[in-house]
N, C-alpha and C positions, 0 to 999 in steps of 0.2 A: 838325374835332372827332373824337377817337379813337372808333372803333367798339367796342362792347361785344363781348366774347368769350363773353357768357353765351348759352347756347343754350336755346330752348324746351324744356320737358320733353316727352318722348315720351308719347303716350297709351298706354293699356294694350295696345291691339292692336298698335302699333308695337313696344313692348318685347316682347310675346310673339313677333311675327314676326322680330325680330332675334335673339331667343334661340334660336329654331328654326333659323335659317340658321346661327348660330355653332355650335350644337350638331352640325348636319349636317357642317360643315367639320371640326370636331374629330374626328368619326367617320372621315372620309375620310383626315385626316392620321394617325390612329392606326393605320390598316391599310395605309398607303402602301407599307411595306417588307415586308409579308407575302406569302406565296406566293399565286398567283392564286386557288387553290381556297379559301383562307382569307378572301379579299376578297369572293368570291361572295355569302355570306349578307347582307353589309352592302349590297352593290350591289343585291341583290333586293329588300331592304327600302326602299331609297331610290329605286328606279326608278320610272318614270312615263311620260314622253313616248314611249318606245318601245312601251308597251302601247297608246297611243292610235293610233300608226302601224299596229299589228297589227290593231286593231279596224277601221280604214278599210279595209285591204286585204282582210281576211276577209270579203268581202261576196258577193253573189250571183254576180258574175263569177268569183270563185275556186271557188265550189261547183260551177258549170256546168263549168268547165275541168277540175276534178279528177274530176268524174264522167265526163266524156267520155274523158279520158286512160285511166281505169280500164276503162270499159265497152268501148272500141274498141280499145285497145292492150294490155290486161292490165296486167301489171307492168313491162313493158319500158320505159316512159317515166316512171318514178317519179322518175328523177334530174332531170327537166326543171325542175320548179317550185323545188326547193331551189337549184339553180344560178342560176336567174332571180332568186331573192331575194338571194342572196349578191352578184350583180352589182349589183343595185339598192342594196344596202347601202354599196357603195363611195362613192356620191354623198352618202347620208346622213351618212356619216362626215365628208365634206368640209364639208357644210352645218354640222354640229355644231361642228367645228374652227373654222369661220369665225365663227359666231354667238357661241359662248362665249368666244372671245378678244376679239372687238371690242365685244360687247354691243349691236350695231346690228341693227335690224329687217331682215330680208332683203330685203323690197321696196325700202326706202330705199337699202340697199347696192347692190342690182342697178341701181337707177335712177341713182345717183350715179356709180358706178365702172365700169359696163358699158354700159348702154343704157336710155334712158328707154322706148324701144318694146318692147324685150325685157321690161322690168319689168312694164309695163302689160299686155302680151300674156300674160305669166304669171299675173298676178293675175286678169285677165278670164277666162282659160281655167279656172282654179282655181275661181272663183266659178260660172261657167256650168256646168262639168262636175258640180259638187257639186249642182246643182239637176237637171240632165238625168238623171244616173243614179239620182236619187231616183224618177224615174217608173218605173224597172225594179224599184227595191226595195220600193216599197209594195205592188205587186201580188203579189210574191213573199212578203213577210211576211204580208200579208193572207191569201193562200192557205195558208201554212203554219199561221197561227192557226186558220183554218177546218178544216184537217186535224186539229189538236189537239183541236178543240171536237167534231168528228165522232166521233173515237176515244174520247175521255174521257167524252162525255155522250150520244152517239147522236143529237144534234140536227144536222139537215142541212136546208139550203134547196134546194128543187127545182132542179136545174141546168138543166132544160128551160125554166124561166121565166127568160129571160136578164135581163130588167130588174130583177126581184126579187133575183136572186143578185148582180148587179153593185152594187145599192144596199146589200146586206148586206155585200159585200167593202169598199165604201166606208166603211161604218160601222166595220168591223174596222180599216181603214187609218187612220181618224181616231183610234181608241183608241191605236194604235201611235204615230201622230204626237203625241198628247198626252203620252205617256210620254217619247218622245225630246225634245219641246220642254221639258218640265219638267226633264229631266236637263241639257240644254244651258244652259237659263236659269240653273241652279244654278252651272254652270262660269262663266257671265257675271258671277258676283259676285266674281270673282278681282280683285285689284288689280295690274295688270302694271306700273304706273308707279312703285310705291314698294317698293324692295327690303326695307324694314323692315316692311312690312305682313304679317300672317299670310296664308298661301294655303291656308286650309281648304277653300275651294271646289275648288281644283285637287286637292288630296289626296283629298277625297271622291269627285270625279269619277274620278280615276285608280284608286282602290280599287275603284269600281263596275265599270270596265272590266276590271280584273284578275279579279274574281269572274265576270263574264260570260265572259271568255276561258276561264277554268278550266272553267266549265259546258259550254262548246261542246266543249272537248277530251273531257270526260267522256262527253258524249252520243255522239260518233263513236266513241270507244273502245268503248263499250257496243255499237254496231253491229258493229264489227269483231270483237270478242270473241265476240259471238253468231254471226256468220258463221263464225268459226273453229271454234267447238264444233260447228257443223253440217258441218264437213269442207270449207268452202268456200274456205279461204285456204291457199295453198301458201307457207309462210314461207321456204323456200330460194329460191323465185323472187322473193320479196319482197326479200330481201337482194341477190340479183343485180341487181334493177331499179334499185338506187341507183348502180350502176356504168354510166357512160355508154358502154357498148359497143355498144348498140342504137340505131340511128338510123332514123327512118322512111324508107321508100322509095317512098311515093306522096304525092300532092299533099295529101291530107287530113291526113296525118301531119305533113308539114311545115308546113302551116298552122296546126295546133295547137301545135306546138313553137314556131314564130315568134311567135304570139300570146301564149304563155305567157312567153316570154323578155322580151317588152316591156311586159307588164302587171302584173308583180309590184309595182312602185312606180308609181303614178298621179301625174299632175301636181298633183291637189289635196293628196295626201299631201306632196309636196315643199314646197308652199306652207306648210301649217299646221305643219310640223315645227318650223321655227325659232321660231315664235311660241310653241309649247307649251314649248320650252326656256326662253324668256325668261319665260313665265308661271310657271315652276317656280322662277325666280330663280337658276338655275344660273350659275356664272362659269367662268373658265379652270381652276379647280381641280376642276371636275366632268367634264373632258373624258373621262378614263378611264372614269368612271361612265357617261357617256352612250354610250360603245361598248358596255360590257356591258348597258346598258339596251336598246339596239337588239337585241342578241342575245338576251336572255331575254325581252324584251317583244314583238319583232317576229319574229325569225328563228325562234325555238323554236316559238311558237304557230303560225306560218305552216306550217312544215314538218310539224308534227304533224297539224294539221287537214287540210291538202291531201292528206297522205299517207294518213291514215285514210280519207278519203272515196274516194280512188283505190283503195286496197286493197279496200274493201268493194265497190266497184263492179266491180272486176276479179274478185274472188271469185264474185260473184253473177251478173255479166252476161256476162263475156268468155267466148266460146266456147259460150254456152248457145243454146238454141232462140229466145230472145227476140229480136224484130225491132228493132234499134237502128240508127237512120240520123241522121246529123248530130249536133247537140248534144243532150245529155240533160238535160231540165230537172230540178229537184229535186222537182216535183210528180209528174212521171212516175216519178221513181226510187223514191219511197216505195212506190208501188203494185207496182212491178217487184221491189223487194226481197221483198215479200210472195209475189209469184208464184214468186221464186226460192227460197222455202222458209223465210224468216225469219218469226218470229212477228209478229203485228200491232202489239204494243206497240213492239217494236224497229223494225220497218220503217216504221211510220207516225207513232207518237207520239214516240219518242226522236229518230229522224231529223229529224222536223219541228221539234222543239225546237232541235236544233243549227243548222239553217238559219235559223230565226227569229232565233236569238241573232246569228248572223253578219250578217243584214240589218239588225238593230236597231243593232248596233254601228257598222255603216257609216253608217246614216242620222244617228245623233247626231254623228258625225264630219263628215258633210256640212255639218251646221248650224254646227259650229265653224268649218270652213273659210270659210264664207260670211261669219261675222261677222268673222274676222281679215282676209279679203280686202277686204271693204267698209271696214273701219276703216283699212286701209293705203291704199287708193286715195283715200279722202276725208278722210284725216288726222283721223279721229274718235278721241277717247280710248276705250280699251277698258274703261273704267268707265262709259261713257255709255249713255243709253237708246237712243241710235241704233245702237250696237254690239249691243245685246241684241236690237233689232228685226231687225237683219240676220241675227242667228241663225236668224230664222224664215223667211228668204228661200226655203227649199226647200218651204215649205207646199204650194204648188199642185201638188206632185209627187204628192199623194195622189190626184189625179185619174188617175194612171197606171192605176189599175184599169179605166178606161174607154178610154184612148187609147194605151197603151203599145204595143199590138200594130200600130198604124198609123203610129207615129212614125218607123220605121226609115229609110226613104229621105230623108225631109225634115229629120229632126232628129238622130237617132242617128249616122247615117254622117258627116255633116259635123263634128259635134262630136267624134266619135272621131278623125276624120283631122286636124283642126286641133289638138286637144289632144295627139294622138300626136306630131305634128311639132314642137310647141312644147316638149315635154318634153326632147328632146336638145338644143334650142336653149337651154333653162334650164340644162341640164347643162354646156353650153359656157361659159355665164355663170359658173357657179360654179367651173369650172376656171380661168377667167380671174382671178376673185376670189382664188382660192387661191395664185395666183402673182403678186399684186400687192402689192408692197411698201408703196405708199401706203395699202393698205386693211389688210393683215395685219400691218404694222409688224414688231417683233421676233419675232412668232410665226410669220413665214413659214418654210416648211421649206427645207432646204438639202441639198446632197449627194445621196447615194444614195437617202435617204428621199424626197426631192423627186421624183427621177427615177422611182422605183418607184411613187409615188402618182400621178404624171402619167400613167404608162403604164396603171395600172389605171383611171383615169377615161376615157382615150381607148378602152380596151376597152369600158367600160360605154357610152359615147357611141355607138360604131359598132354595138354590139349592138342598142341601143334603135333607132337610126335604121334599121337594116337590118330589124328587126321591124316597125316602123310602116310602112315603105314597102312591104314584102311584103304585110302584112295588108290594107293599104289597096287595093293592086292586085288582091287577091283579092276584096275587097268590091265593086270596081268592074267586076269580071268579065274583067279583063285576064289573069288567071292561072287 
């Protein structure tokens, strides 16, 4: 019996989604032959997944590292974090190339074409680290919100009453969790399985992250401008600091540099990235867009924010009479900025807003990573209630206001070491995939381009492996 060629009519949402995708492809084709600078405005408008990567990496760890670099080494090591990010982008370019050409989910590709064990280790590490690092981010965000409330309203809980203050910080952490959970849940309304369905939830979420990133940059720019007007920033030294002519000559400096080189891109970032590309419904025609997207959404915000924090810390703290030892926490920094001569609004309120924005962006992305990792491991549809509930897996991390300071030796160090060593292993997996004809098909690179990219990936793998090995040995006390 002959089959009918009649297709069921698309519903309104499908028609809208298909029209949106076709419109986007038409825009890309229209600018394809234009100069790069003429393409940037369209790419900026269509960008998205790169901004989510930026939100995830610009968390508490980046803030602490940036403050420490500026406070202890002045402007000399401003080059470290930009180079670290550029190295990390090499592997993100590889992942976008693979995912957009094949349209396959990264976990399934790693499991089928490389190793089941590496794939599961990658997913478990991404899921676990997204929960563990939340234990650090909730105390940080609650502390920053507390600072904002103190400066703006004058209300303050007696710090000598430990239990009352801890409960107060827990309440603030729960408020922050509620905002993050609502935002992540909205993203969970996307339909990842139907290319014709509208992706309003993804667009809404990405635009929210873009606004948050912009506000973070403005906040730290305010701090730097204020410090500069007070004569605390040497701009000629700032410019010289981006040229890698100064290398640390002590163990503390080497430790900071090695940690920064290996931590710009985390293992949970690498896992969620491919899925955000698929959620965006991008295809092989979006590959160039994806590279610009990483540039404007990840690289530029990361370099701006980390640089601004380091410049402010260098101008206010380096060479001063302030006693700075080891890592400098954002909570300490706000008070110290004020001691260094900055006004209270800048040093405690605006600075706290910037740090809070960084922490909140990371917390939301931790939720998204948990959702995608759980869905990948257990083969759940990303439209299911199970996926949405998995988004809330980091919820216990609000208890970090009580337990974070005691978790180091038992939880943080093992997690950091395991995830750190799994990251270059995952990178090796991507390098294998990038050179596998059975996976990449006709999209596999050839000739000089192939060799150059393989060399770049090898450099990235060696750098990250050296970084995590050195950092782990330092934490274990062997160096």
